[in-house]
Backbone as CSV, one residue per row, in Angstrom:
resi,resn,N_x,N_y,N_z,CA_x,CA_y,CA_z,C_x,C_y,C_z
1,MET,138.549,41.747,251.323,139.235,41.051,250.258,140.426,41.910,249.854
2,GLY,141.610,41.413,250.098,142.807,42.162,249.766,143.178,42.042,248.302
3,ARG,143.801,43.090,247.794,144.209,43.101,246.394,145.221,41.989,246.115
4,ARG,146.131,41.728,247.061,147.135,40.686,246.859,146.459,39.323,246.691
5,LYS,145.453,39.064,247.536,144.731,37.800,247.459,144.034,37.669,246.106
6,MET,143.434,38.761,245.644,142.768,38.754,244.346,143.771,38.495,243.227
7,MET,144.924,39.128,243.327,145.952,38.979,242.293,146.413,37.527,242.194
8,ALA,146.490,36.854,243.324,146.976,35.475,243.322,146.008,34.543,242.623
9,GLY,144.727,34.842,242.631,143.737,33.950,242.053,143.476,34.177,240.582
10,ILE,143.846,35.331,240.063,143.570,35.636,238.670,144.903,35.732,237.945
11,GLU,145.193,34.688,237.195,146.470,34.617,236.496,146.216,34.295,235.036
12,GLY,147.090,34.746,234.188,146.911,34.563,232.754,147.131,33.133,232.298
13,VAL,146.435,32.771,231.242,146.635,31.479,230.604,147.868,31.617,229.708
14,GLN,148.868,30.804,229.934,150.128,30.946,229.221,150.205,30.088,227.959
15,GLY,149.281,29.183,227.774,149.359,28.243,226.659,149.256,28.914,225.307
16,GLY,150.073,28.464,224.359,149.963,28.878,222.974,150.557,30.221,222.633
17,GLY,150.861,31.058,223.611,151.458,32.351,223.324,150.572,33.282,222.519
18,HIS,149.259,33.166,222.682,148.335,34.003,221.929,148.329,35.445,222.404
19,HIS,148.695,35.658,223.640,148.666,37.001,224.209,150.023,37.326,224.818
20,SER,150.448,38.573,224.612,151.685,39.011,225.244,151.443,39.206,226.732
21,LYS,152.519,39.332,227.482,152.400,39.544,228.924,151.617,40.824,229.205
22,ASP,151.868,41.880,228.444,151.142,43.138,228.634,149.651,42.967,228.364
23,GLU,149.315,42.204,227.319,147.906,41.964,227.003,147.231,41.181,228.121
24,ILE,147.912,40.165,228.619,147.354,39.357,229.703,147.119,40.225,230.928
25,GLU,148.083,41.077,231.249,147.919,41.976,232.400,146.738,42.925,232.196
26,ARG,146.556,43.408,230.979,145.436,44.297,230.670,144.108,43.543,230.829
27,TYR,144.054,42.303,230.318,142.854,41.482,230.482,142.570,41.213,231.963
28,GLN,143.624,40.912,232.720,143.452,40.662,234.150,142.913,41.898,234.852
29,ASP,143.445,43.059,234.490,142.995,44.307,235.090,141.528,44.569,234.735
30,ASP,141.172,44.378,233.463,139.781,44.557,233.033,138.860,43.598,233.784
31,TYR,139.323,42.356,233.927,138.506,41.352,234.613,138.287,41.747,236.075
32,LYS,139.356,42.147,236.755,139.243,42.528,238.168,138.317,43.726,238.342
33,LYS,138.432,44.709,237.444,137.554,45.879,237.522,136.098,45.460,237.308
34,GLY,135.874,44.577,236.331,134.518,44.094,236.069,133.952,43.331,237.247
35,LEU,134.766,42.462,237.843,134.321,41.680,238.997,134.000,42.599,240.171
36,ASP,134.838,43.587,240.414,134.610,44.525,241.514,133.319,45.312,241.289
37,LEU,133.103,45.794,240.062,131.895,46.546,239.739,130.657,45.657,239.870
38,PHE,130.757,44.423,239.388,129.652,43.476,239.512,129.336,43.231,240.991
39,HIS,130.382,43.003,241.783,130.219,42.714,243.212,129.517,43.871,243.926
40,LYS,130.001,45.086,243.714,129.411,46.253,244.380,127.957,46.461,243.953
41,SER,127.695,46.297,242.666,126.332,46.477,242.161,125.406,45.390,242.697
42,PHE,125.907,44.159,242.773,125.108,43.049,243.292,124.754,43.283,244.756
43,GLU,125.721,43.742,245.538,125.447,44.019,246.951,124.375,45.098,247.097
44,GLU,124.471,46.134,246.284,123.480,47.217,246.336,122.104,46.709,245.864
45,TYR,122.093,45.910,244.806,120.864,45.367,244.217,120.101,44.515,245.224
46,THR,120.822,43.776,246.049,120.186,42.828,246.964,119.824,43.434,248.322
47,LYS,120.082,44.709,248.512,119.667,45.356,249.760,118.138,45.464,249.776
48,PRO,117.557,45.434,250.972,116.098,45.572,251.050,115.655,46.979,250.658
49,ASN,114.465,47.058,250.117,113.796,48.328,249.806,114.522,49.192,248.777
50,VAL,115.209,48.573,247.822,115.822,49.340,246.741,114.725,49.655,245.722
51,GLU,114.666,50.912,245.310,113.627,51.343,244.369,113.782,50.621,243.039
52,PHE,112.639,50.402,242.373,112.624,49.652,241.119,113.567,50.251,240.076
53,HIS,113.507,51.577,239.879,114.347,52.191,238.842,115.834,52.033,239.164
54,LYS,116.173,52.072,240.452,117.574,51.884,240.841,117.984,50.436,240.588
55,LYS,117.096,49.484,240.878,117.388,48.076,240.605,117.638,47.875,239.111
56,GLU,116.837,48.527,238.289,117.014,48.404,236.841,118.377,48.955,236.403
57,GLN,118.792,50.077,236.979,120.106,50.640,236.679,121.217,49.702,237.143
58,LEU,121.069,49.153,238.328,122.081,48.235,238.860,122.157,46.956,238.024
59,LYS,121.014,46.469,237.564,121.004,45.279,236.710,121.756,45.566,235.415
60,LYS,121.546,46.750,234.854,122.255,47.123,233.630,123.769,47.153,233.877
61,VAL,124.185,47.714,235.004,125.609,47.762,235.358,126.155,46.341,235.519
62,MET,125.391,45.480,236.209,125.846,44.094,236.395,125.962,43.378,235.047
63,ASP,124.995,43.580,234.177,125.039,42.955,232.846,126.280,43.406,232.077
64,GLU,126.560,44.707,232.106,127.721,45.240,231.390,129.030,44.749,232.021
65,ALA,129.096,44.728,233.348,130.300,44.243,234.034,130.536,42.772,233.710
66,LEU,129.471,41.984,233.697,129.598,40.570,233.374,130.055,40.395,231.924
67,GLY,129.592,41.271,231.045,130.043,41.238,229.655,131.540,41.478,229.539
68,VAL,132.059,42.452,230.271,133.507,42.727,230.292,134.248,41.519,230.841
69,MET,133.727,40.949,231.905,134.356,39.774,232.506,134.386,38.611,231.519
70,ASN,133.283,38.400,230.811,133.216,37.304,229.837,134.225,37.498,228.710
71,GLU,134.358,38.728,228.234,135.286,39.014,227.133,136.735,38.783,227.525
72,SER,137.074,39.082,228.763,138.467,38.984,229.176,138.797,37.679,229.905
73,ALA,137.802,36.866,230.202,138.011,35.672,231.030,139.007,34.696,230.434
74,SER,138.921,34.418,229.139,139.784,33.384,228.571,141.257,33.755,228.650
75,ALA,141.575,35.034,228.583,142.971,35.458,228.676,143.391,35.753,230.114
76,ALA,142.440,36.145,230.949,142.778,36.597,232.297,142.780,35.481,233.331
77,LEU,142.088,34.387,233.053,141.898,33.366,234.074,142.562,32.052,233.715
78,LYS,142.973,31.343,234.739,143.437,29.977,234.542,142.226,29.107,234.218
79,GLU,142.481,27.962,233.629,141.406,27.070,233.180,140.393,26.762,234.292
80,ARG,140.869,26.489,235.498,139.949,26.132,236.586,139.033,27.293,236.949
81,LYS,139.498,28.518,236.771,138.677,29.687,237.088,137.649,29.974,235.999
82,ILE,137.911,29.519,234.775,136.950,29.747,233.696,135.637,29.040,234.020
83,LYS,135.709,27.856,234.607,134.490,27.142,235.019,133.747,27.931,236.103
84,ASP,134.489,28.564,236.999,133.863,29.404,238.032,133.167,30.603,237.392
85,GLU,133.786,31.167,236.371,133.203,32.298,235.634,131.905,31.867,234.959
86,GLU,131.923,30.689,234.343,130.722,30.177,233.680,129.606,29.934,234.701
87,LYS,129.965,29.451,235.880,128.978,29.216,236.937,128.352,30.536,237.382
88,LEU,129.146,31.591,237.482,128.614,32.899,237.841,127.576,33.346,236.807
89,ASN,127.871,33.169,235.525,126.926,33.541,234.473,125.594,32.817,234.662
90,THR,125.657,31.525,234.904,124.442,30.722,235.077,123.683,31.125,236.334
91,ASP,124.415,31.242,237.446,123.760,31.585,238.707,123.172,32.999,238.673
92,TYR,123.839,33.924,238.000,123.315,35.285,237.874,122.024,35.285,237.068
93,ALA,121.997,34.559,235.956,120.776,34.474,235.145,119.628,33.867,235.960
94,ASN,119.926,32.831,236.740,118.909,32.223,237.602,118.414,33.217,238.653
95,PHE,119.343,33.999,239.204,118.976,34.993,240.219,118.065,36.070,239.636
96,ILE,118.375,36.541,238.442,117.547,37.584,237.818,116.142,37.053,237.558
97,ASN,116.049,35.785,237.135,114.737,35.182,236.885,113.994,34.834,238.173
98,ASP,114.731,34.529,239.232,114.144,34.142,240.515,115.055,34.636,241.638
99,PRO,114.835,35.888,242.101,115.733,36.467,243.109,115.501,35.910,244.515
100,SER,115.496,34.594,244.628,115.315,33.945,245.925,116.593,34.071,246.751
101,PRO,116.475,33.937,248.070,117.674,33.966,248.920,118.690,32.894,248.510
102,GLU,118.211,31.734,248.088,119.119,30.658,247.673,119.920,31.068,246.430
103,ASN,119.246,31.645,245.444,119.947,32.089,244.236,120.875,33.260,244.516
104,GLN,120.466,34.138,245.435,121.328,35.252,245.839,122.605,34.720,246.476
105,LYS,122.461,33.712,247.325,123.617,33.122,248.004,124.577,32.502,246.992
106,LYS,124.043,31.846,245.971,124.895,31.213,244.955,125.747,32.258,244.235
107,VAL,125.141,33.381,243.862,125.896,34.440,243.180,126.962,35.009,244.112
108,ALA,126.603,35.245,245.360,127.572,35.767,246.338,128.749,34.801,246.505
109,GLU,128.451,33.504,246.539,129.516,32.502,246.664,130.403,32.494,245.423
110,ASP,129.788,32.649,244.243,130.559,32.685,242.996,131.498,33.888,242.989
111,ILE,131.001,35.032,243.421,131.842,36.241,243.482,133.020,35.994,244.416
112,GLN,132.753,35.389,245.566,133.819,35.114,246.535,134.850,34.174,245.927
113,THR,134.401,33.126,245.261,135.318,32.157,244.635,136.196,32.845,243.597
114,LEU,135.616,33.697,242.781,136.386,34.383,241.744,137.326,35.437,242.333
115,SER,137.018,35.915,243.518,137.856,36.937,244.155,139.053,36.338,244.891
116,GLU,139.049,35.035,245.111,140.121,34.395,245.874,141.382,34.259,245.057
């Protein structure tokens, strides 16, 4: 996943002038960092034979990264991407409650969609 491709998919909401260009860029940067951290932690979490305590640490990191993403999403993302962000939240919660291969695939697909 190239940085240029990621940059093209995450653009600021320009409506209403609530955020300056610098603020929008800061939100976009925070969002990208959160998404990257979530992605890396999710990949590690879903590897076979990960120790329980490490899974718990990775879950905490994913929860915190998702929190950063949620806080910055409205300023960092276009309207169509906000729905993708909301889907990631739902699919992640479903995955934590039921870490089935199907739920894992949904989260991976959501990460890919948000990274485009």
